[in-house]
C-alpha positions as CSV (number, residue, x, y, z in Angstrom):
1,M,12.6,5.6,0.6
2,R,12.6,1.8,0.5
3,V,10.4,1.7,3.6
4,V,8.0,4.3,2.2
5,G,7.6,2.4,-1.0
6,Q,6.8,-0.8,0.9
7,L,4.3,1.0,3.1
8,L,2.6,2.7,0.2
9,A,2.3,-0.5,-1.8
10,V,0.6,-2.5,1.0
11,A,-1.5,0.6,2.1
12,A,-2.8,1.0,-1.4
13,V,-4.0,-2.6,-1.4
14,A,-5.6,-2.1,2.0
15,F,-7.3,1.1,0.9
16,V,-8.7,-0.3,-2.4
17,G,-9.7,-3.5,-0.6
18,S,-11.5,-1.6,2.2
19,Q,-13.4,0.4,-0.4
20,G,-14.5,-2.8,-2.1
21,V,-15.6,-4.4,1.1
22,A,-17.5,-1.3,2.2
23,A,-19.3,-1.1,-1.2
24,A,-20.1,-4.8,-1.3
25,G,-23.4,-4.6,0.5
26,N,-23.7,-8.4,0.6
27,P,-22.0,-10.8,3.0
28,W,-20.9,-13.2,0.3
29,L,-19.3,-10.4,-1.7
30,T,-17.7,-9.1,1.5
31,L,-16.2,-12.5,2.0
32,I,-14.9,-12.5,-1.6
33,F,-13.5,-9.0,-1.6
34,G,-12.0,-9.5,1.9
35,G,-10.3,-12.7,0.9
36,L,-9.0,-11.2,-2.4
37,T,-7.6,-8.2,-0.4
38,A,-5.8,-10.5,2.0
39,V,-4.3,-12.6,-0.8
40,L,-3.3,-9.6,-2.9
41,A,-1.7,-7.9,0.1
42,V,0.6,-10.9,0.6
43,V,1.5,-11.0,-3.1
44,V,2.3,-7.3,-3.2
45,Y,4.3,-7.4,0.1
46,R,6.4,-10.3,-1.2
47,W,7.0,-8.5,-4.5
48,V,7.9,-5.1,-3.1
49,V,10.1,-6.5,-0.3
50,R,12.0,-8.8,-2.7
51,R,12.4,-6.0,-5.2
52,T,13.6,-3.4,-2.6
53,E,15.6,-5.6,-0.2
54,H,16.9,-8.2,-2.7
55,R,16.4,-11.1,-0.4
56,P,14.1,-14.1,0.1
57,V,10.9,-13.0,1.9
58,T,11.4,-15.5,4.8
59,E,8.8,-13.9,7.0
60,L,6.1,-15.1,4.6
61,A,7.7,-18.4,3.7
62,G,5.2,-20.9,2.2
63,P,6.1,-24.2,4.0
64,G,4.1,-24.5,7.2
65,A,2.0,-21.4,6.5
66,G,-1.3,-23.1,6.9
67,L,-0.4,-24.8,10.1
68,A,0.9,-21.5,11.6
69,L,-2.2,-19.6,10.5
70,G,-4.4,-22.2,12.1
71,R,-2.4,-22.3,15.3
72,G,-2.5,-18.5,15.5
73,T,-6.2,-18.4,14.8
74,L,-7.0,-20.9,17.6
75,I,-4.8,-18.9,20.0
76,G,-6.7,-15.7,19.1
77,I,-10.1,-17.3,19.5
78,A,-9.1,-18.9,22.8
79,L,-7.8,-15.7,24.3
80,F,-10.9,-13.8,23.4
81,G,-13.0,-16.6,24.7
82,L,-11.3,-16.3,28.1
83,V,-12.0,-12.6,28.1
84,M,-15.7,-13.2,27.4
85,A,-16.0,-16.1,29.9
86,N,-14.8,-13.8,32.7
87,I,-17.1,-11.0,31.6
88,A,-20.0,-13.4,31.5
89,L,-19.2,-14.8,35.0
90,L,-19.8,-11.3,36.3
91,G,-23.1,-11.2,34.6
92,D,-22.0,-8.5,32.2
93,Y,-22.5,-10.4,28.9
94,Q,-25.9,-11.8,27.9
95,V,-26.8,-13.8,24.8
96,R,-30.3,-12.9,23.6
97,G,-30.4,-15.5,20.8
98,W,-29.0,-16.1,17.3
99,G,-27.7,-13.2,15.3
100,S,-26.9,-13.3,11.6
101,G,-25.2,-16.3,10.0
102,P,-24.6,-14.4,6.7
103,G,-23.3,-11.5,8.8
104,A,-20.7,-13.9,10.3
105,V,-19.8,-15.1,6.8
106,G,-19.2,-11.5,5.7
107,L,-17.1,-10.9,8.8
108,L,-14.7,-13.7,7.8
109,G,-13.7,-11.7,4.8
110,F,-13.7,-8.3,6.5
111,M,-11.5,-9.6,9.4
112,A,-9.2,-11.5,7.1
113,A,-8.4,-8.4,5.1
114,A,-7.9,-6.3,8.2
115,A,-5.6,-8.9,9.9
116,V,-3.4,-9.4,6.9
117,T,-3.0,-5.8,5.8
118,E,-2.4,-4.5,9.4
119,E,0.2,-7.3,10.2
120,L,2.1,-6.6,7.0
121,L,2.2,-2.9,7.7
122,F,2.9,-2.9,11.4
123,R,4.9,-6.1,12.0
124,G,6.1,-6.9,8.5
125,I,7.4,-3.5,7.7
126,L,7.4,-1.0,10.6
127,F,8.5,-3.3,13.4
128,R,11.0,-5.1,11.3
129,V,12.7,-1.9,10.1
130,V,12.7,-0.2,13.5
131,E,14.1,-3.3,15.2
132,K,17.2,-3.1,13.0
133,Y,18.1,0.2,14.6
134,T,16.8,-0.1,18.1
135,G,16.6,-3.7,19.0
136,T,13.5,-5.8,19.9
137,G,12.4,-4.1,23.1
138,I,12.3,-0.5,21.9
139,A,10.8,-1.5,18.5
140,L,8.0,-3.5,20.2
141,V,7.0,-0.5,22.4
142,A,7.3,2.1,19.6
143,T,5.3,0.2,17.0
144,G,2.8,-0.9,19.7
145,V,2.1,2.7,20.6
146,L,1.7,3.6,17.0
147,F,-0.7,0.7,16.5
148,G,-2.7,1.8,19.4
149,L,-2.9,5.4,18.2
150,S,-4.1,4.3,14.8
151,H,-7.2,3.0,16.4
152,L,-8.2,6.5,17.6
153,L,-9.6,7.0,14.1
154,N,-12.4,4.5,14.8
155,A,-16.0,5.6,15.3
156,H,-16.2,4.8,19.0
157,A,-12.6,5.3,19.8
158,S,-11.3,6.4,23.2
159,L,-7.9,7.2,24.7
160,W,-8.1,4.2,27.0
161,G,-9.1,2.0,24.1
162,A,-6.0,3.1,22.2
163,I,-3.8,2.5,25.2
164,A,-5.4,-1.0,25.7
165,I,-4.8,-1.8,22.0
166,A,-1.2,-0.7,22.3
167,I,-0.6,-3.0,25.2
168,E,-2.7,-5.9,24.1
169,A,-2.3,-6.2,20.3
170,G,0.9,-4.1,20.0
171,G,2.6,-6.4,22.5
172,L,1.0,-9.7,21.7
173,L,1.2,-9.6,17.9
174,T,4.7,-8.3,17.9
175,A,5.8,-11.0,20.4
176,A,4.2,-13.6,18.2
177,Y,6.2,-12.4,15.3
178,V,9.5,-12.3,17.3
179,A,8.9,-15.8,18.6
180,T,8.5,-17.3,15.2
181,R,10.1,-14.7,12.9
182,K,7.2,-15.4,10.6
183,L,4.1,-13.3,10.0
184,W,1.7,-16.3,9.8
185,V,1.1,-16.7,13.5
186,P,0.4,-13.0,14.3
187,I,-1.9,-12.9,11.3
188,G,-3.8,-15.9,12.7
189,V,-3.9,-14.5,16.2
190,H,-5.1,-11.1,14.9
191,F,-7.8,-12.7,12.7
192,G,-8.9,-15.2,15.4
193,W,-9.3,-12.5,18.0
194,N,-11.2,-10.1,15.8
195,F,-13.5,-12.8,14.3
196,A,-14.2,-14.2,17.7
197,A,-15.2,-10.8,19.0
198,A,-17.6,-9.9,16.2
199,G,-18.3,-13.0,14.2
200,L,-18.8,-15.4,17.2
201,F,-19.6,-13.4,20.3
202,G,-21.4,-10.5,18.6
203,T,-19.4,-7.7,20.3
204,E,-17.8,-4.5,19.1
205,V,-14.3,-4.6,17.7
206,S,-12.1,-1.6,18.5
207,G,-15.0,0.8,18.4
208,N,-15.6,0.1,14.8
209,G,-19.4,-0.3,14.8
210,T,-19.0,-3.9,13.7
211,P,-21.9,-5.7,12.0
212,Q,-23.8,-8.4,13.9
213,G,-22.2,-11.9,13.9
214,L,-23.4,-15.3,14.9
215,L,-24.8,-14.3,18.3
216,D,-27.1,-11.5,19.2
217,A,-25.5,-10.4,22.5
218,V,-25.1,-7.4,24.7
219,T,-22.7,-6.3,27.4
220,S,-23.6,-4.2,30.4
221,G,-21.8,-3.0,33.5
222,P,-18.6,-1.0,34.2
223,S,-16.6,0.0,31.1
224,I,-13.4,-1.2,32.8
225,V,-14.9,-4.7,32.7
226,T,-16.8,-4.7,29.4
227,G,-14.9,-2.1,27.5
228,G,-18.0,0.0,26.9
229,D,-18.6,1.4,23.4
230,F,-15.1,0.4,22.4
231,G,-15.8,-3.3,22.9
232,P,-14.2,-5.9,25.1
233,E,-10.7,-4.9,23.9
234,G,-11.1,-2.0,26.4
235,S,-11.7,-4.5,29.2
236,L,-9.0,-5.1,31.8
237,Y,-9.5,-8.8,31.2
238,S,-8.2,-8.3,27.6
239,V,-5.2,-6.4,28.9
240,L,-4.5,-9.2,31.5
241,F,-4.8,-12.2,29.2
242,C,-2.9,-10.5,26.3
243,V,-0.1,-9.5,28.5
244,L,0.2,-13.1,29.8
245,A,0.3,-14.4,26.2
246,T,2.8,-11.7,25.3
247,C,5.1,-12.9,28.1
248,A,4.7,-16.5,26.9
249,F,5.7,-15.5,23.3
250,L,8.6,-13.4,24.5
251,W,9.8,-16.3,26.7
252,L,9.7,-18.5,23.6
253,A,11.6,-15.9,21.6
254,R,14.3,-15.6,24.2
255,R,14.6,-19.4,24.4
256,R,15.0,-19.5,20.6
257,G,17.5,-16.6,20.6
258,H,15.2,-14.4,18.6
259,L,15.5,-11.3,20.8
260,I,17.8,-8.6,19.5
261,P,19.5,-6.4,22.1
262,R,20.2,-2.9,21.0
263,R,23.9,-3.2,21.4
264,Q,24.1,-6.2,19.1
265,R,21.5,-5.2,16.5
266,T,23.8,-4.9,13.5
267,E,25.5,-8.2,14.1
268,R,22.4,-10.3,14.7
269,V,19.3,-8.9,13.0
270,D,19.9,-10.4,9.5
271,A,20.7,-13.9,10.9
272,V,17.7,-13.9,13.3
273,T,15.1,-12.9,10.6
274,T,16.0,-16.0,8.7
275,L,15.5,-18.4,11.5
276,A,12.7,-21.0,11.3
277,P,10.3,-21.3,14.3
């Protein structure tokens, strides 16, 4: 029941916030509503976890949060930039001109709300709870699959897109959390990747029918390269670069002693979750 209460509390903020963002009809209002949703989700998560688990919410500790968010955002933008650079080298990404500056502003709020609420739900609650019973590896795979399946609800969803998301985001974002035992870096990576996709490069994000961002651009060519209607997250380049980044974060997690083997889960999980990066 504790987990259900946590999920319902954060999901309620995500739902109300998404309705506000959808009804905004104005990029500046979208920025405001999205930002407020992100902040409120963090506040509610801290409150409900502290109330139900009776512990300091170390995964959202304040000191160093800004630096960690910035670092994660840069990683997300850089990774997506590598994907698009490779697609462009094949001639399958063309920029036709400038898109919408205000549209990019609105996407800042939209993507901030999505990144924060999804990370709190999938990494902050689901992964953290499952890891206590199964260890890091099984929890990473299980919650990654669930995260991928959740994207089947999107407008231009596909089975391959869901599989790609499970491998890319499910692995990368969870590994970023495990390496730091904080949610700030995965939130930053998630936001940076999504905003780069829609807000900077003007491409589709997870088949969502994303509004136009800073660039007016199109992709063409084989879906296995461009991701087709699902967007570049369905590209093999996205899978490749995210798997490499996942391996790097897991190597860091192993070096820091943050991985929890299943046979030792009960002895180590509480100690590991309080470790600083």
